[in-house]
ZAKOLSE-128045 format. One record per atom (N, C-alpha, C): x, y, z. Coordinates in steps of 0.1 Angstrom, whole numbers, plus 5000, padded with zeros to 4 digits. Layout:
# residues N
XYZ/...
//
This chain:
# residues 596
354217541176/353617421171/352117431171/351517401159/350017421158/349317301165/348217331172/347417221178/347017121168/346717001172/346416891162/345116921155/344116971163/342817011157/342317131164/341917231157/341317361162/339917361157/338917331165/337517341160/337117481156/336417491145/336017621140/334717681148/334917701161/333817741169/333217871165/334017971161/333518101157/332618091145/333118001135/332317991123/331017921125/331017811134/329717751137/328717851143/329217931152/328318021159/327818131149/328618171140/328218261129/327118201121/327318081117/326418011108/325017981115/325117941127/323917911134/323118031138/323818131143/323118251149/322918361139/323818381130/323718501120/323218461107/323518341102/323018301089/321718221089/321718111096/320518031098/319518091108/320018171117/319218241127/318318141134/318918041140/318117931147/317317991159/317818101164/317118161176/315718221172/315518241159/314318291154/313318191148/313718061149/312917961143/311717931152/310517941147/309317921155/308417811151/308817741139/308017631134/308517491138/309517491146/310117361150/310217351166/309517261172/309517251186/310917221192/311717151184/313017111189/313917221192/313617341187/314517461189/313917551200/312817521206/312117611215/312917641228/313617541233/314317561246/315817581243/316317601231/317717621228/318017771227/318417831238/318917971237/320317971232/320818091229/322118101224/323218051233/323118071246/324118021255/324217861255/323017801254/323017651254/323617601241/323217661230/323817621217/325317631217/325817751222/327217771222/328017671231/327317641242/327917541252/328117401246/327117361238/327117231231/328317231221/328417341213/329417341203/330817341209/330917421220/332317431227/332617301233/331617231239/331917101245/332316991235/331617001224/331916901213/333416931208/333717061206/335117091202/336117051212/335817061225/336817021235/337016871235/335916791234/336016651233/336816601221/336516651209/337116601197/338616651196/338916771201/340216821200/341216761211/340616741223/341516701234/341516551236/340516471232/340416331234/340716251221/340016291210/340216211198/341316251189/341616381187/342616421178/344016371182/344416361195/345716311198/345916161195/344816091192/344815951189/344915921174/344816031166/344616011151/345915951145/347116011148/348315971142/348715831148/348615821161/349015691167/348115581163/346815611161/345915511156/346215461142/346715561134/347115521120/348315431120/349215461129/350515391130/350315251136/349415241146/349215101152/348215021144/347115081140/346115011133/345314921141/344214871136/343414771142/344114631140/344014541150/344614411149/343714301151/343814191143/343014071145/343713971153/343113931164/343713831173/342813711174/343213611181/342313491183/341013531191/341113631199/339913681206/339013771198/339513821186/338713911178/339614031175/338914141171/339714261167/339914351179/341114401180/341514501190/341814631184/341514741190/341714871185/343014931190/343515041184/344815101189/344615151203/345815181209/345815231222/345015361224/344215361234/343415481238/342015481232/341815401222/340515401215/339315351224/339615251232/338515201241/338115311251/339115371257/338915481267/338215601260/338615631248/338015741241/336515711238/336215591234/334815551231/334015561244/334615521255/333815531268/333515681271/334515771268/334215911271/333215961261/333215911249/332215951239/330815911244/330615791249/329315751255/329015831267/329915841276/329615911289/329316061287/329816121276/329516261273/328216281266/327516171263/326216181256/326316211242/327416201235/327616231221/326916131212/326716011217/326115911209/324615931207/324016001217/322516011218/322016151215/322716231208/322316371206/320916391200/320616321189/319316351182/318216241184/318516141192/317516031194/316416091203/315216031202/314116081211/314416051225/313916151234/314116131248/313516001254/312415951248/311715831253/312615711250/313615721241/314515611238/315915631245/316015731253/317215761260/318015871253/317515931243/318216031236/318016171242/318716271236/318616411241/317616491233/317116441221/316116511214/316616641208/317916651206/318316781200/318116781185/318016901178/317816901164/318916841156/318616791144/319516721136/320816801133/320716931133/321817011130/323016991139/322816941151/323916921161/324616791157/323916701150/324616581145/325516621134/325116711125/326016771115/327316821120/327116901131/328316961138/329216851143/328616761150/329416651156/330116561145/329416531135/330016461124/331216531118/331116661116/332216731111/333416731120/333116751133/334216751143/334916621144/334116511144/334616381145/335516351133/335016381121/335816361109/337116441109/337016561114/338216641115/339316591124/338816541136/339716501146/340316361144/339416271140/339916131139/338916061130/339116061117/338116001108/337915851110/339015781113/338815631116/337915611127/338015681138/337115671150/335715711146/335615821138/334315871135/333415771128/334015681120/333215581113/332515481121/333015461134/332415361142/330915401147/330715521153/329415561156/328515611145/329115621133/328415691122/327115611117/327215471119/326015391114/324915391124/325115421136/324115401146/322815481145/322915611141/321615691139/320815631128/321315581118/320515521107/319915381111/320715301119/320215181124/319015211134/319215311142/318115351151/316815381143/316915461132/315815491124/315115371118/315915281113/315415151107/314615071118/315215051129/314514971140/313315041145/313315171145/312215251150/311015231141/311215231128/310115231118/309815091113/310814991114/310614861108/310914751117/311414781129/311714671138/310514621146/310714511153/309714451161/309714531175/308614501183/308614561196/309814521204/310214391203/311414341211/312614411206/312814441193/314014511189/314014651195/312814721195/312714851200/313014851215/312614751222/312714741237/314214711241/314814611234/316114561238/317214631231/317114651218/318214701210/318314851210/317214921208/317215061205/317815141217/317415121229/318015201240/319615181241/320015061239/321515031239/322215091228/321615091216/322215161204/322215311206/321115361211/321115511213/322215551223/322415481234/323415521244/324815501239/325015411229/326315381224/326915261231/326215201241/326715081247/326914971237/325914961228/326014861217/326314941204/327414901197/327714961185/326914891173/327114941161/326314891150/327314881138/326914801128/327614781116/326714741105/327014781092/326114731081/326914641073/326314531069/326914421062/326214401048/326814471038/326114471025/327014391014/328214441013/329014401001/329614261003/329714190992/330214060991/331414050981/332313950982/333413950973/333113950959/332013890955/331613880941/330814000936/330414090945/329514200940/329814320949/329814440943/330014560951/328714630951/328514730942/327214810942/326114730937/326414620929/325314540923/324814440934/324014490943/323614410955/322714290951/322114300939/321214200935/321914060933/323214070933/324013950931/324513880944/324013930955/324513880968/324113730969/325013650976/324713510978/324413470992/324513561002/324213531016/322713481017/322513381025/321213311026/320713321041/319413321042/318713321055/317713211055/318013111063/317112991064/316113011076/314813011074/313913021085/314012911095/313812941108/313812841119/312512831125/312212721132/310912701138/310612811149/311612861155/311412961166/311213101161/311113121147/311013251141/312213321138/313413271142/314713331138/315113281125/316313321120/316813281107/318313241109/318813151102/320213111102/320813181090/321813271093/322413351082/323713291079/323913271066/325213211060/325713291049/326913321049/327513401038/328713471043/329413541033/330613621036/330413761031/330713861040/330614001037/332014061038/332214161029/333514231030/333314381030/334314461032/334314601034/333314641046/333414551056/332514561067/333214651078/332914791077/333614881085/333214861100/334214851109/334014831123/333114711125/333314611117/332514481118/332814411131/334014431137/334414371150/335314471156/335314471170/336214561177/335914531192/336714601200/336614581215/336114701222/335514801215/335114921222/333714921228/332814831223/331414831228/331114691233/330114681241/329714551247/329014461237/328514511226/327914431216/328014511203/328014431191/327914501178/326814441171/325814531167/324614481160/324714511145/324814401138/324914401124/323614401117/323414491107/322314481097/322814411085/322314291082/322814211071/321814191060/322214211048/321414181036/321614031032/320513961031/320513821027/319213791019/319213671013/318013621006/317413501012/316113501013/315313391018/315213281007/314813161011/314613051001/313513090992/313713080979/312613110969/312413250966/313313340971/313213480969/313313520954/312713630950/312813670936/314313700933/314613700920/315913730916/316213880918/317513910919/317914050919/317614120932/317514250931/317314330943/315914310949/315014270941/313614250946/313514130956/314614050957/314613940966/315513950978/315914070981/316814090993/316014131005/316314061016/315714091029/316814141039/316314211050/317214271059/317114201073/318214171079/318314091091/319114161102/318714161114/319514201125/320314081131/321614101132/322413991136/323414041146/323214021159/324114071169/325313981172/326414041176/327613971179/327313881191/326613931201/326213851212/324713851213/324113731215/322713721216/322213771229/321213851229/320713901242/320213791251/320413801264/319913701273/318513741278/318013671288/316713701293/316513841298/317513901303/317414031308/317714141298/318014091286/318314191275/319814231274/320614171282/322014201281/322714111272/323914141267/324714061258/325013931265/324613821258/324813681263/325813601255/325313491249/326113401242/326613461229/327813421225/328413461213/327613401201/327313491191/326713441179/327713371170/327213301160/328013221151/328513301139/329313401141/330013471130/331213541136/332213561127/333413611131/334113691120/335113771124/336013841114/337013741109/337013711096/338013621091/339313681087/339313811084/340513881081/340214031081/341214111082/341114261081/341814301067/341114391061/341614441048/342914531051/343914521043/345114601043/344814721034/344614841040/344114951033/345115071032/344715161023/345515281020/345515371033/344315381039/344215471051/343215421061/342715511070/341915471081/342315341087/343615331090/344115201096/343515171109/343115261117/342515231130/341115171129/340515191118/339115141116/339214991111/338614901118/338714761114/337714741102/338314721090/337514681078/337514531076/336514471080/336414321082/335914251069/336514131068/335814021060/335113941070/333813941070/333013871081/332313751076/332513641083/332013511079/330813481088/329613471082/328413431089/328213281087/328313201098/328313051097/327113001104/325913031098/324712991105/324413071117/324713201116/324413291127/323013321129/322513341141/321113371144/320813511140/319813531132/319413661128/317913681129/317413801129/316013841131/315613931119/314513891113/314013971101/313614111106/314114211098/313714351100/312814391089/311614431092/310614461082/310014341075/309514361063/308914261055/309914181047/309614051044/310513981035/310714051021/311914041016/312214101002/312114251002/312014311013/312014461013/313314521020/314314441020/315514481027/316214601021/316314601008/317114711002/316414851005/315114871003/314515001006/314715041021/314614941030/314914971044/316315011046/317214931040/318614961042/319015101037/318315151027/318615281021/318415391032/317615371042/317515471053/318815491059/319515381062/320815381068/321815441058/321815401046/322815441036/322715591033/321515641033/321315791031/321815871043/321515821055/322115881067/323615881066/324215771062/325715771061/326215861050/325415881039/325915961028/325916111033/325016151041/325016291046/326116301057/326316201065/327416211074/328816211067/328916141056/330116141048/330416291044/329516361039/329716501035/330216581046/329716571058/330116641070/331516601074/331816471074/333116421078/334216471068/333816471055/334716511045/335116661047/334016741050/334316881053/335216901065/335116821075/335916831087/337316801084/337616691078/339016651075/339716751066/338916801056/339516911047/339817031055/339017071065/339217191073/340517171081/340717051087/341917031095/343117041086/343116981074/344216991065/344517141061/343417211059/343617351055/344317431067/343917401079/344417481090/345917441092/346317321090/347717281090/348517351079/347917361067/348617421056/348717571059/347717631064/347717771067/348817811077/348917731088/350017751097/351417731091/351517631083/352817611076/353217731067/352217771059/352617881050/352918011057/352518031069/352818151076/354218141083/354718021084/356018001090/357117971080/356817911069/357817871059/358417991052/359718011053/360318121046/360918071033/360618151022/361218111009/361018230999/362118300997/362118410987/361418530991/361218620982/360518740985/359218750977/358318830982/357018860974/357418930961/356618900951/356818960938/356819110938/356119170947/356019320948/357019380957/357919300962/358919350971/358819280985/359819300993/359819231006/358619271015/357919181020/356819211029/357319201044/358319121046/358819101060/360319131059/360719261058/362219291055/363119241067/362619231079/363419191090/363719041090/363018961081/363318821080/364218791068/364818671068/365718631057/364918621044/363618601045/362818591033/361318611038/360418611029/359018621032/358418491034/357418481043/356718351044/355918321031/355818201027/355218171014/353818211013/353118251023/351718291022/351618421014/352718491012/352618611004/352518590989/352718470985/352818440970/351418410965/351018470953/349618450948/349218300946/350218220942/349818080939/349518010952/350218040963/349917980976/348518040981/348318160978/347018220982/345918150974/346118120962/345118050954/344717920961/345617850965/345317720972/344617740985/345217840993/344617861006/343117911005/342918000996/341618060994/340617950989/341117870980/340217760975/339817670986/340817630994/340517541006/339517611015/339817731018/338917811028/337517821022/337417861010/336017881004/335317751003/336017641001/335317511000/334817471014/335717471024/335417411037/334317491044/334417631043/333417711050/332017701043/332117691029/330817681022/330217541024/331017441024/330517301027/329917291041/330617351050/330117351064/328617401065/328517521059/327117581058/326117491051/326517431040/325617341032/325217231041/326117171049/325717051057/324717101068/324917211074/324017271084/322717301078/322717361066/321417391060/320617271057/321317161052/320617031050/320116981063/320816991074/320416941087/319117011091/319017141088/317817221092/316617171084/316817141071/315717081063/315416941068/316316861072/316016731078/315116741090/315416841098/314616861110/313116891106/313016971096/311617011092/310916891085/311716811078/311116681072/310716591083/311316591095/311016491105/309916531114/309816661118/308916701129/308016821126/308116881114/307217001112/305816961113/304917051118/303517021120/302817011106/303217081096/302517081083/303016961074/302116871071/302516751063/303216791049/302716901043/303216941030/304716991032/304917061043/306317111045/307216991048/306716891056/307516771058/307916701045/306916681037/307216611024/308116691015/307916821014/308816901005/310216911010/310416921023/311716921029/312416781027/311616681029/312216541027/312616521012/311816571003/312216560989/313416640986/313516760992/314716850990/316016780995/315916721007/317116651012/317416531003/316416460999/316716340990/317316390977/316916500971/317516550959/319016580961/319316640972/320716700974/321616600981/321116480986/321916390993/323116340984/322916310971/324016270963/325116380961/324616510962/325516620961/326316630973/325716620985/326416630998/327516520998/327116400994/328016280995/329116300985/328816310973/329816300962/330616430960/329916540959/330616670956/331516710968/331016690980/331816730992/333016640994/332816510992/333916420994/335016430983/334516460971/335516480960/336316610962/335616720965/336316840967/337116850979/336716770989/337516751001/338916700998/338916590990/340116530986/341016630978/340416700969/341116800961/341716910971/340916940981/341317050990/342517000998/342516871003/343616821011/344816811002/344616770990/345816760980/346416900979/345617010979/346217140979/347017170992/346417121003/347117141016/348517081016/348516961010/349816891009/350716971000/350217020989/351017100979/351617220986/350917280995/351417401002/352717361010/352917241014/354017201021/355217171012/355017160999/356017110990/356416970993/357716940992/358216810995/357916761009/357916851018/357616821032/356216761034/355316791025/354016731027/354016581024/355016541016/355116391012/355716311023/356216371034/356916311045/355916271056/355916151060/354916101070/354916181083/356116221087/356316291100/355516421101/355216481090/354416611090/352916591090/352516461088/351116431091/350116461080/350416551071/349416591061/349016481052/349916391049/349616281039/348616181045/348516171058/347516081064/346116131061/345916261061/344616311058/344216281044/345116281035/344816251021/344516101020/345316011026/345015871026/343715841032/343415891044/342215861051/340915911043/341016031038/339816091031/339516021019/340415951012/340215890999/339015791000/338915731012/337815631013/336415691012/336315821017/335015881017/334415901002/335315900992/334815910979/334315780973/334615670981/334215530976/333015480984/333015490997/332015431005/330615491003/329615411005/328215451004/327815480990/328515430980/328315450966/329315550961/330015520950/331015610945/330315730939/331215830935/330715950930/329915930917/330315840908/329615810896/328215760899/328115670909/326815620912/325915730918/326515810926/325715920932/325216010921/326016040911/325716130900/324516070892/324615940889/323515880882/322215880890/322315860903/321115870911/320516010911/321416110911/320916250911/320216280898/320816260886/320316300874/319216210869/319316080871/318315990866/317015990875/317315950888/316115930897/315616060902/316516150907/316116260915/315616380906/316116390893/315816500884/314816450873/315316360865/314516320853/313216240857/313316140866/312116070869/311116150878/311616260883/310816350891/310216460883/310616460870/310216570861/310716710866/311816700873/312516820878/311616900888/310616840894/309716920903/310416960915/311116870922/311916910934/313017000931/313716970920/314817060915/314317200913/313117210906/312617340904/312217420916/311817350927/311517410940/312817460946/313917380944/315217430949/315717550942/315517550929/315917660921/315117790925/313917770928/313017880932/313517940945/314017860954/314617910967/315817990964/316617950955/317918020952/317518150945/316518150935/316118270928/315518370937/314718320946/314018420956/315018480965/316018400970/317018460979/317818570971/318218530959/319118630951/318318760949/317018750946/316218870944/316018950956/316118890968/315818960980/317119010987/318218980981/319519030988/319519180988/320019230999/320119381001/320919440989/320619550985/321219620973/322419700978/323519640980/324819710982/325719670971/326819750969/327719730958/328219580958/328719540969/329319410970/328319290968/327119310974/326119200973/325419200960/325319320953/324719320940/325419230930/326719240931/327619160921/327319010924/327218970937/327018830940/325618790935/324618870938/323218830935/323118810919/323718910912/323618900897/324318770892/325418740897/326218620893/325418500897/324918490909/324118380913/322918350904/322218460901/321018450892/321418400878/322618450873/323018410860/323418260859/324118220869/324518080870/323417980872/322418030880/321217950882/320517930868/320418040861/319718030847/320517940838/321817940840/322617850831/322217700834/322117660846/321817520849/320317490847/319417590849/318017570846/317917540831/318517630822/318317620808/318917480803/320117450808/320717320804/319817200808/319317200820/318417090824/317217080815/316617190812/315417200803/315717150789/316917200784/317217160770/317617020768/318216960778/318716820777/317816710782/316716750789/315916650796/315416550786/314916580775/314316480766/315416390760/316516450756/317616360751/318216270761/318316310773/318816220784/317816110788/316616140786/315616030789/315615920779/316115950767/316015850756/317415790752/318415840758/319815800755/320615770767/320715640771/321315600783/322815640784/323515640772/324915670772/325115820774/324215900769/324216050771/324016080785/323016010791/322816030805/324016000814/324615880811/325815850819/326915940817/327115990805/328216090802/328016220809/326716260810/326416400816/326416400831/326116290837/325716280852/326716340861/328016300859/329016350869/329216500868/329316550856/329516690854/328216770859/327116710857/325816770862/325816780877/326216680884/326316680898/327216790903/328416800896/329316910900/328817050897/328017070887/327417200885/326417230896/325617130900/324717160911/325417180924/326517110926/327317130938/327917270938/328417320927/329017460927/327917560929/326717540923/325617630925/325217630939/325117520946/324717510960/325617580969/326917560967/327917640975/327817790973/327517820960/327417970957/326118020965/325117940965/323917980973/324218000988/325117910993/325517921007/326318051009/327218071000/328118191002/327318321000/326318320992/325518440991/324818471004/324318361011/323618381024/324618431034/325818371034/326918411044/327318551042/327418591029/327818731026/326818831030/325518791028/324418881032/324418901047/324618791054/324618801069/325818881074/327018861068/328118941072/327919091069/327419121058/327119261054/326119321064/325119241068/324119291077/324719321091/325619231095/326319251108/327219371108/327919391097/328719511096/327919631096/326719621089/325819741088/325219781101/325119681110/324419711123/325419771133/326619791129/327619861138/328719771143/328519641140/329619551144/330819561135/331919551141/333219561134/334019431136/334919411127/335819291129/336219231116/337419171117/337919111105/337118991100/336518921110/335718801107/334718821096/333918931097/332818961087/333419001074/334519081075/335219121062/335719001055/336318911063/336818781057/335718701050/334518701056/333418631050/333118691036/333018821036/332618881023/333718861013/335018871017/336118851008/336118701002/335818611011/335818471007/334718440997/333518501000/332418480991/332818540977/333418650977/333818710964/334818630957/335718570964/336718480958/336018360952/335018300959/334318180954/333618220941/332918330941/332118370929/333118400917/334218450920/335118500909/336018390904/336518300913/337518200908/337218060910/336018020915/335617880916/334317860908/333317950910/332017930903/332217930888/333118000882/333317990867/333517850862/333817750870/334017610866/332617560860/331517630863/330217600857/330317600842/331117690836/331217700821/331817580815/332917530821/333617420815/332717290817/332117280828/331217170831/330017160821/329517280818/328417280808/328917240795/330117290791/330717250778/330917100777/331317040788/331516890787/330216820786/329216870793/327916800792/327316810778/327516930772/327016950758/327816870748/329016830751/329816750742/329216610740/328316570749/327716440747/328616320750/328116200746/328816080749/329716030738/329616090726/330316030714/331816020716/332516120722/333916110723/334316020734/333415990744/333715890754/333615750749/332715720740/332315590736/332815540722/333515630716/333915610702/334915490701/335915480710/336815370709/336215240715/336315140707/335615010711/336414950723/335714860730/336314800742/337614730739/337614650728/338814570725/339914660719/339714790716/340714870710/341514940721/341014940734/341715000745/343014920748/
//
């Protein structure tokens, strides 16, 4: 029987030490005291917590679900105790500054933990996912009192957080929100309105839940320019800063969802609740985007994790399931038949899953390293360029990884055949749970428009060109071996394909909104495939280097083989994506609305 979750410890170590070479980083103070043993100990402890504490609650949590009672929302059996272990283990405070009670570790460790949490128990993972972003908002836009009272408790995890954006009459069109904030004589605000899709909006795991709520002040400008941001705690702090009187809002109902049943998705009613303005009036949306972008990056890591878990389950099953003989003759003549892993079509699915999850894992870690440079590098220019690079690729991390994760889990289910459709085998839960990641924090279509319109065209491709230069320079510097030469040449060729397409279409897309909308999704996918190819080129070069230094082992050979598979059988999707983009919008828009 396969363990519920087997953390990819060896792969994390390879990526950190051999590919990213964090032990050789000299321009970031946060890495100075992290020797290899310390890094490995953190990874192993994270794997132990997620696999032994959280993973066993995944199926039972799905079955029991969160429940709404007269006292509020209760979580499934074991969740309260697991959250306490999460806090006591220091997992909530990994990257926060030491002066706020955090451990001050590099952001890359949050990427690792996000993946492991998503892999072990996605519903649970969503609860602490908002807190790092809330921490950043309060740090930069909160009052002194917020930093003194709320920040340390949020950093420790003693107080959980939630974001309250969506309303029944509007989803992504936040300019249409109706929630109101009435100023009071004591400087507070009375918040009135209803929010929905409020993940972990109420529960029994933390001593308080701090909501960030979007609402409009009296006389505010129309649309998104009139949105303000408010901190609204479930319990109002008393004189000593501890949770005191209950605030005037509650969970009116829980959504009945396809998946993540253990996560309480609330309809929250604010009935004159006491709130506190965060930042300046009418600047709520730009401030909230700090949290939303943090969540989008976390989404990519969690999507990678749950896809990896599904892959490992499928791999185990295909090694055990007996069905027929290999096309080339019996591979296991002593058995009644060969395990289905011998069949090329099963290998197609397994290799596609493997290539995606390992490439996506490296992509998330690489983004984390750039986030660290954007936050603390001594050189202002480096900070700015890394921040712009992360901003450019955030839609890709969120949308491309969550979309491909779902496709990967679907392949894992397919490996089971009819047994994958049966609840008792567990694989269908991963598919149901992951589907939410493609929707939350902005759907893939919205992410694609953000990428192509805001991050590429409005930027005149300046950041994109810097990213392309990184890829081009790496390909040019790859060691000249037979196996790496083929990868570097293909990477350079596909880079030129996307560069030329971007240059050729930039003018037309600026002047034709329908053409822009028609191209954006496929463009995001092209950049996603190119990015994972860039990651696999780095991994292959590192594996070749380790083999060349005298190290032996199947692990490095497997890395090279998987890189070659990605370049040969996944990256060619760039051709069809380019063809769809060049086809324009006419075939999409030709049929009139009333003719559908």
